[in-house]
Residue, then its C-alpha position, 0 to 999 in steps of 0.5 A: m160062854a159063846m156070843a150067841e148064847t150071851s145075847a140070848v140070855v140077855e134077851r131073856v133077862e130084858s124080857r123080864i124087866l118090868i116098869i113099875r112105878g116109873k122104874r125098870v125093875m126085876l121081880d124077886a121070882d125072876l132074879a132067883e131063877l136067874y141067880g139059881v136059888t129059891t125065891k124063898r132063899l133070895n127074900e131071905q138073904v134080903r131080910r139078913n142084909r136089909e141095910r144093903f137095899p135102900a128104897d131106890f134099890m128094892f121095894c115091895l109091890t102094893r096089892e094093886e100092883v100085884s093084882h095089876l101084874r096078876s091080870q097082866f100075866a094070868t098067874s095064879s090067884p091068891g088063896h089057889g097056891g102060888r105066893r103068900t107075900a107080895p113080891l119084891a121089885f129090884t131096880e138095876h142096883g139092886a139086882l147087882m146087890l143081890a149077886s154080891v148078898l148071894n155070893s154064888t158063882t151062878a149069881v155072879a155070872a148071872s148079874i153080868h147078864v142083868v147089867r147088860a140087859f139093863v144097859r141095852l134097854r137104857a141105850l134103846l131108850a135113849t136112841h128113842a128119846d133121841l129120835a123123837r127129839k129129832i123128829k120134833e125138831l124136823e116138824t118145827r123146821y118144816d112147819s115154818q118153811f111150808k107155812v107159805v105153801f100151806e097158806a097159798i094152797e088154802e087161798l087157791m082152794q077158796p072158791e072166788e066169789p062170782a061177780r055180782p050184777q049191779i042193781g039199779f037203773r044204768l044208762p047206756e054208755a052212749l048216753g051217759s056222756 
């Protein structure tokens, strides 16, 4: 497969990675499409090999999560066709385990793209975290350096109080001596 094709597939996989419960996951239907099987077949293999999918590899979405996904992606409502069961969400490790359970050449080839997509997202997130840390560091450093400048500017911006005339009787200077 050419590099441009590989990049396009990785980007397509990336677009299907969601963050649910604070984890980057892919839904069973998306993985089934990538691995060249039906969602029913994929879930059937998961049920037959349940011991290979601990909670940190896969979890079932709650009704609330499914409802949120439906509203976010405008998918069909329950009772109007579509799924009868809640989707399964697979972490990076679960997606890889699926490839070994499905044991097809398509699944193995697609799993490579899935790994690349998760790795690329992890690198992007690390870059963003590093950039945020550097910005915070610069803000801290420059805030202390410019504090003096900001204080001087504030003092200059304060209007001077006008000289108040003295109240009371004053002797002319010549008489006061």
